[in-house]
C-alpha positions, 0 to 999 in steps of 0.5 A: 500499498501507497502511503500518503504523499503530503502538500502543503501549499501557501496562499499569498503569491502562491495561488494569490497575487496581492497588488495593494487591495486587489487579490488576482488568482494564480491559474496555473497553480489553482489548477496545479491543487486541483490535479494533485487533489484528483490524483490523491495527494493530501494537501494542507493550506497554510499561510502566515495570515493564519489558518482561518486567512487560508481557509478564507482565501481557499474558498474565495479561489474555489479551492476550498474541498482540495484540502484536508485542514488549514494551518498558520505557517509555524513560527517555531519548529522543534525538530531534531533535524534541519529542514534542510536535511528532511530526505523527504522533502522538496521546495518549490517556487509556484512557476516551478509546478505547472503540469508536475505530477506526484510521481515527478514529484517522487523521482525529485525527492529520490533524486535528492537521496 
């Protein structure tokens, strides 16, 4: 059995651009979130603006149902390992994600090891 594939998605400047008071969706990222969900990924939405802000933003842009939960970004992480050494973690800019599949992400993780 395959273990779940977890993806954490930021809000601002990831699936929505902010220009003053204007909020502009980033369609390629929104479609990517939907695609990852349809491929079976377990997605969480987080933001430094807090969990409620993340949830409201996902609802505003029609992807609320893609996420299992909503979180604030951590301010402190207690872990015995530095994030940069996590073997199953890759960090991508939103411009790097269009059309990538879960399998392609898994390959990136394997090639990192």
